[in-house]
N, C-alpha and C positions, 0 to 999 in steps of 0.2 A: 504493500500500500504506500502511496505517496502522501506526504503531509505538507500542508501550507499554513500560513498565518495571515490573519487580517488584524491590523493594529489601528486602534482608535485614537492614539496619542492622548491618553488620560493625563490630566494635569496633577502632579503630585501635591500632597498636602503641603501648604506653605511654599509651593513652587509656582513657576510661570510656564508659559508656552515654550520658552527656551529649554527648560528642563524636560518638558514633555517631548519635544522634538529630538533632544539628545538621547532620550531613552528609546525613541522609535528607531533612531539610527543604530544604536547598539543592539536593539532587538533584531534588526535586519542582519547585522554582522553575525550575531550569535546564531540566527537561523541558518545562515549560509554555512557556518562551521559545523552545525549539527546535521546538516543534510536535508533540511526542508527544501521543497521545490520552488516555492514562490512566497513573496511577502506582498500583501496588498495594503494600501493606505485608505482609510475610510473618509467619507465626507459627511460632516454634521455641522449644523448651523445653529447659532443662538444659544450655545452652551459653553462659551469660552472659558468660564471659570472651572469647568469640569472636563471638557473635551476640546483639545486644541486642533483636532483634525478637521479643519474647515476647507483646506485647499490641497488635496492630495497631489495635484500636478506640481505644486511647488516643492512639497516634501519629497516626492519621488525624484526630483532633480538632485537633491542632496543624497538620497539613497543610491542613486546611480554612481556617484563618485565614491561612495563608501563601501561598495560591494563589487564583486568581480563576475560572478556566474549566476547567482540566484535570479529568478524572474521577478519582475516588479510590476505592480499594477494598481488599478483603482478598484476599491471595493465599497461603493461604486462611484463613478462620476454620475451625478444626478442630472439626467438630460432635460428634465423639465425646467432647469434653470439656465440652460445654455443653447446656443445655436449649434447644429451639427457640425458646421464648418469650424467653429471655434474649438469644439471638442476634438475634431480630427487634427487640427493644427497642434493642439496640446499633446496628443499622443505621438504625432510625428516628431515634435521637439524632444520628447522623452526618449523616443527611439534613437534619435541622433546622439543623445547622451549615454544611452545604454543599448547599443546596437543589438538587435535580434533577441532581446529578452524582456519586451514590454507586453503586458496584457491590458487590453482596453476593456475594462470592466464597466458595463453600462447599466444603469438602473434609474429609478425615479423614487421620489419621496416628497411628502408634504411636510412643511414646518409650521411654526405658529403663524397666524395671519400676519403679524408684524414683520416677521422674517421674510415670508414670501413676498410681501409688498416691497420690502427693501431690496430683495433680489430681482424684482420685476417679473415675478412668476405668477401666471394665472392659476388661481386655485380651482376654477371651474372650467373644464374643457369638455366640449360636447361629446367627443368620442375619445376618451383617454387612452384606450388600448390602441386604437388606430393611430392616434398622435404619437404614442410611444414607439410603435412599430416603425412609423415613417421616419422618426428621428434616428433610430438605430440603423435603419437601412441607409440613410443619408450619410451617417458617420462612416460606415463601412465603404460606401461608394467613394467618398472622398479619400479615405486612407488607401484604397486599392486602385485609385484612378480608374474606376469602373463605370463612370457615366458615359453613355454612348455619344458618338459624334453628333453634333447638333444640339445636345442638351445644353441648357443655359449655364451649367456648372462644369462642362466638359474640359474647359481650359484652365480650371483652377487647380494648381498643383500644391501638394503638401510637402514641405521640407522634411526629410527624414534620411536615415542611413541607407546604405545599399544592402544591409543585412535583411533578415526576415521582417516583413511588415508586422506591426503590432497585431496580436491575436485578439479578436473580439470575443467577449463573453457577455451573455445576458444574465443579469442578477435579479433575483426576485424571491418572493415568499408565498406565492399563490399559483394556482393552475393557469391563470390568465397570462402571467409573465412567462411561464413555462411553455405555453402554447405559442407565444410570440417567438421564443427562442427556437422552437421546433419548426415553425413555419418559415423562418429565415435561415434554417439550417446551420445555426451557430451553437457554440458551447453554452452550457447552462449551469449556473451555480445557485443552489437553493439555500436561503438563510434560515436554517432550522432553529437558530437561537431566537428568532422572531415568532414564527408560527410553525412549530414542529408538527402539529397535527396535519398540516397540508403537504408534508413531504412526499408520501406515497402517491397521492393524487396528482401532485405537481409533476412528478417524473413520469407518471402514466400519460399525462397530457403532453409532456415534452416528446416522448417517444411516438405517441399516436400522431402527432402533427409534424414530425421531423421530415424535412424535405431537403435532402443533400443537394448542394450545388445552387441553391437559391441565390446565395451571395458568395463572393470570394472570401477566403479566410476561414471558412467553415470546415469541419471534419467530414469524412465520408460516412461515418456512422455517428449516432448520438454519443456525446461525451459530456459527462456531468460531474459535479463536485458538490459536496454538502458542507456548509459552514456550521459548526456546532460549538456551543458553549461547553468547554471541557477544561477541567483543572486536575492536575496530578499532585500527589503527595507521596511520602515514603510508604505509607500504608493506606488502606481504604478509609480508615477512621481519620487519619491526618488529612487526607484529601477532602473528606466530608466537611471538616472544619473550614477548610479553604472555600468550599462551595457555598458555605453559609453566606458569604459576601454577595454572591450572585443571587441567591434565593431572597435575601433581604432587599437587595436592589430591585428585584422584580416586584416585590410587595410595595416598595416606595413608588415605583413607576405607576403601579395601579392606583396609587393615591394622588398621582399628579406630580410627584417629585422626580422628574426626569433627570437621569444622569448622576444622581448623588450616590456615593459609594461609602459605606461604613467600613470600619475596621473589623477584624475577625471577631473580637470579643463583643463589640457593639452589635454586630450582625447576629451573633448567637443569642444575645440578650433579647433582641427584637423578635427573634423566631421562637423564643422560650425554649431554647435548647439547640444542641448540635443536630443538623439534619441526619437522617439515616444514611449510611453509605449507599451509593448506587448499587443495586444488585449486579452480580457478575453476569447474570443472564436476564435480559429484559423480556417481559411478556410480548407476545406477537404484536399487539396493538399499542404497546407502550413506547412513547418517544419523549423522554423528559426534556424540558427546556434547557436544563443544565445537567451534566454528568460529571462524575469524579471517580477517582480510584488510584490505586497504586499503578506503577507503570504497566504491570502485566494485566491488571484488571481493566485499565483504560484501553489498552491495545485490543483486548477482547471486545469491549463495548463498541469501539470504533469499527471493528470488523463486522459486528452484527448490524450496525446501522448502515454501513456501506453496502453490505450484501442485500439489505432490505430494499434499497432503491437502485441497486446495480451500478455502483460507481467504484472507481479505483483510487479516488483521492478524497481526503477529508481536510477541511480547512479549520484551524483552531481559532476560536474567538473566546475570550474569557473576561470576567469581571473579578479582579483580584485587588487586595488592599494596597499593594505597593509593587514597585518595579522588581525588587529582588524576588518576590514570590512569582512574578510573571516569568522571569528568566529560569528559575528553578523548575517551574511547571513545564515549560517548553523542553527543557533538557530531559526531564523524566518521561515525557510523552515520546520523545525521540528514542529514548532508551527502550521503552516498552515495545514500540513498533519495529525497532531494529533499523533505524535510518543509518545509512552509510555516510557518516560525517567525515570531515577533514581531520587528518591527524594533527 
């Protein structure tokens, strides 16, 4: 199994965006050493005191110079905020900085009304799926110079390297995004840490609608990946203590406290105790929003979830109290899965 990481650039307690970005850079370097396949930077807006990952295209430029081989991408660039040409130019520039190792992760998301107004984003679109599909198609056509002769955009060129063109991925958390990925014949990454109950149905929709060759840059057969909230510890019990942070954060989110992250002891207190360890074997219909375990346990859980939807790669997202815990968890997950890291 391949493993990857999506990083949200959380701001440390008493820290700034500078500290958050420095941690993301080291996360990428560490992931490369451990043998992870790719690192994606996320895009969130309006939560600067908690999440500094607002502009992945800028941060990835820094990661390009800090790494050598690992693939870099957006998880995701939110196309409802941008024109397709601007998105394509961004990925072309990143490819020039990291030739042949850029993933163009394309998604959509709504923010608060104030943030969407400030971004100039329409909150009401008559046909949102059609609009999203058209934007993805336009980004890919720009990147691959695929507009036919006579098209108004046929003469627009995107500066990039002469290595492999950025690889487009469609990101989402529901069957509608999966169907769009399939119809366009592109790779699909499902965000199980958002809506895990939609995982199986989404991949069924993706494969049902898959049409190879619709756009350049797509695979011959369906290719998928699942992003899961997962944290490892020395033992199942130690990992469950770490998972308490994610569980308490989910409860806070349900109360409207988006993005706040308690410490481990604070989280355990809010939950009235340490969460039970994630079972080594999940029930057939069970897909927790967050999982935890020792390296061996977590490797088994990742295998189960990957097999359930038929993918060969899992992407790790987590909510942890501090950067040191994040690095330790990534190392333990790599150990359990048996990644072939650098000496």
